[in-house]
C-alpha positions in Angstrom: -0.1 -0.1 0.1 1.4 3.5 -1.0 1.9 6.3 1.4 -0.1 9.0 -0.7 -3.7 9.4 -0.1 -6.0 9.7 -3.0 -8.5 12.2 -3.4 -12.2 11.2 -2.9 -14.0 10.2 -6.0 -15.8 12.9 -7.5 -14.2 16.1 -5.5 -12.0 17.3 -8.4 -14.7 17.2 -10.9 -17.3 19.1 -8.6 -15.2 22.3 -8.3 -14.9 23.1 -12.0 -18.8 23.1 -12.5 -19.4 25.5 -9.6 -16.7 28.1 -10.7 -17.9 27.8 -14.5 -21.8 28.4 -13.0 -20.6 31.3 -10.6 -18.8 32.9 -13.5 -21.9 32.5 -16.0 -24.3 34.1 -13.0 -21.7 37.0 -12.5 -21.3 37.6 -16.5 -25.3 37.6 -16.6 -25.3 40.1 -13.8 -23.1 42.4 -15.7 -24.6 42.1 -18.6 -28.0 42.9 -17.3 -26.6 45.9 -15.4 -25.0 47.4 -18.6 -28.1 46.9 -20.3 -30.0 48.7 -17.6 -27.5 51.7 -17.5 -27.6 52.0 -21.3 -31.5 51.9 -21.0 -31.3 54.6 -18.4 -29.1 56.8 -20.6 -31.1 56.4 -23.7 -34.4 57.2 -21.6 -32.5 60.5 -20.3 -31.3 61.4 -23.6 -34.7 61.5 -24.8 -36.3 63.2 -21.8 -33.7 65.9 -21.5 -31.9 66.5 -24.8 -28.5 68.0 -24.8 -28.4 71.6 -25.9 -26.9 72.2 -29.4 -27.6 68.7 -30.3 -28.3 68.0 -34.0 -31.3 65.9 -33.2 -33.3 68.9 -31.6 -31.7 72.3 -31.7 -33.0 74.9 -29.1 -35.9 77.1 -30.1 -34.7 80.6 -31.3 -35.8 83.3 -28.9 -39.0 85.1 -30.2 -38.7 88.7 -31.1 -41.7 91.0 -29.3 -43.8 92.4 -31.9 -45.2 96.1 -31.7 -49.0 96.8 -31.8 -50.1 98.0 -35.0 -51.3 101.5 -34.9 -53.3 102.9 -37.3 -51.8 106.4 -39.1 -54.7 107.5 -40.9 -55.8 111.0 -40.2 -59.4 111.3 -38.7 -59.7 115.0 -39.9 -59.1 116.3 -43.4 -58.9 119.5 -45.2 -60.6 120.0 -48.6 -58.2 120.0 -51.5 -56.8 123.4 -51.7 -58.4 124.6 -48.5 -56.1 126.5 -46.0 -55.9 125.3 -42.1 -58.0 127.3 -39.5 -56.8 131.0 -39.3 -54.8 130.7 -42.5 -55.6 133.4 -45.4 -55.7 133.4 -49.1 -54.9 136.0 -51.5 -57.2 136.7 -54.7 -53.5 136.5 -56.7 -53.6 132.8 -55.6 -57.0 132.1 -57.0 -57.7 131.8 -61.0 -60.5 134.1 -62.0 -63.5 132.3 -63.1 -64.8 135.3 -65.6 -62.9 138.3 -66.5 -59.5 137.0 -66.4 -58.3 139.6 -69.4 -59.7 142.5 -67.2 -57.3 142.1 -64.4 -53.6 142.2 -64.0 -51.2 141.1 -61.1 -48.8 143.9 -59.7 -46.3 143.5 -57.0 -46.6 140.4 -54.5 -50.3 140.4 -53.9 -52.3 143.2 -55.7 -54.2 143.6 -58.8 -55.0 146.2 -61.2 -57.9 147.0 -63.2 -58.2 149.4 -65.9 -61.2 151.5 -66.8 -63.6 150.5 -69.5 -64.0 152.9 -72.5 -66.9 154.7 -71.0 -69.3 153.8 -73.9 -72.8 152.2 -73.3 -71.5 148.9 -74.0 -68.0 149.1 -72.2 -69.0 151.1 -68.8 -67.4 148.7 -66.2 -64.9 146.1 -65.8 -65.5 142.9 -63.8 -64.0 139.9 -62.6 -65.2 137.0 -60.8 -63.5 134.3 -58.4 -65.0 131.0 -57.4 -63.8 130.6 -53.7 -63.2 127.3 -52.1 -66.1 126.9 -49.5 -63.9 126.2 -46.6 -65.0 128.7 -44.0 -63.4 132.2 -45.3 -65.5 134.7 -43.4 -63.7 138.0 -44.2 -62.3 139.6 -47.3 -60.1 142.8 -46.8 -58.3 145.1 -49.3 -57.4 148.9 -50.1 -58.7 150.3 -53.2 -56.8 153.2 -55.0 -58.0 155.2 -58.1 -55.7 156.7 -60.7 -56.7 159.1 -63.5 -57.0 162.8 -64.3 -57.8 165.1 -61.2 -61.0 165.0 -59.7 -62.1 162.0 -62.1 -64.1 159.7 -60.0 -64.6 155.8 -60.1 -66.8 153.6 -58.2 -65.8 150.2 -57.0 -68.3 147.4 -56.2 -67.6 144.4 -54.2 -70.2 141.4 -54.3 -70.3 138.2 -52.5 -72.4 135.4 -53.7 -74.3 138.1 -55.8 -74.9 140.5 -53.0 -73.3 143.8 -53.0 -71.2 144.4 -49.8 -69.2 147.5 -50.8 -69.6 150.2 -53.2 -67.4 153.4 -52.6 -66.8 156.2 -54.9 -63.2 157.1 -55.2 -61.5 160.1 -56.8 -58.2 160.0 -58.6 -55.3 159.9 -56.2 -57.4 158.7 -53.0 -57.6 155.2 -51.2 -60.6 153.3 -49.8 -60.4 150.3 -47.4 -62.8 147.4 -48.5 -63.8 145.2 -45.8 -66.5 142.4 -45.3 -67.5 140.0 -42.8 -70.1 137.5 -43.0 -70.9 133.5 -42.5 -68.9 132.1 -45.7 -68.1 133.1 -49.4 -68.5 131.1 -52.5 -68.2 133.7 -55.4 -66.3 137.0 -54.9 -66.8 139.8 -57.8 -64.9 142.8 -58.2 -66.1 145.7 -60.4 -65.0 149.2 -61.4 -67.2 151.8 -63.2 -65.1 154.9 -64.2 -66.1 158.4 -65.2 -64.4 160.2 -67.8 -60.7 160.7 -67.1 -60.3 157.7 -64.7 -58.1 155.1 -65.7 -57.5 152.2 -63.3 -58.1 150.9 -59.8 -55.7 149.0 -57.8 -56.8 146.6 -55.2 -53.9 146.1 -52.6 -53.5 142.7 -51.0 -56.9 141.5 -51.5 -57.2 138.8 -49.0 -59.7 136.1 -47.7 -59.4 134.9 -44.0 -60.8 132.3 -41.9 -61.5 133.3 -38.2 
């Protein structure tokens, strides 16, 4: 009989399967852990996307918009009409009739020459159509020219009604004034005696209050 002791049958063959089984279990646990961690990372990436990633860009800031306001004026002035308080000289208007009888002199004055004095040429007349924008006053100064002591009568009509009819001798002047509710047509007429030559209307102007 030998001095060495033989191993019990089955002991050496039992350790290797246990170790293989333990290693397999550890590998399974690690694999499962990796899968769980990967799943968590994927969930977090989907739930909280990285700023600046290509998949989903951060929304651009919205520029605040100003409220739209209307620029349309609620009031209007008739075409060619002045603003309240403004004035208009007759030299700024085109005569409706009698344009050949009147001549502009200086900045804003008008000159009307006398007629021939015959039965068919006793006076000169010019008429203006005035924009109905509220003119309520008319001012001017009439100056007569001609031979000494010759006389001229000046007529001012507003919408057909005579509002002034002074008689002037040559070399004299006379203020012409009218105030009313409004004017649509303004007429100036000069009727001369023998020897009179012309009448100058200095700065004839229409005004609003």
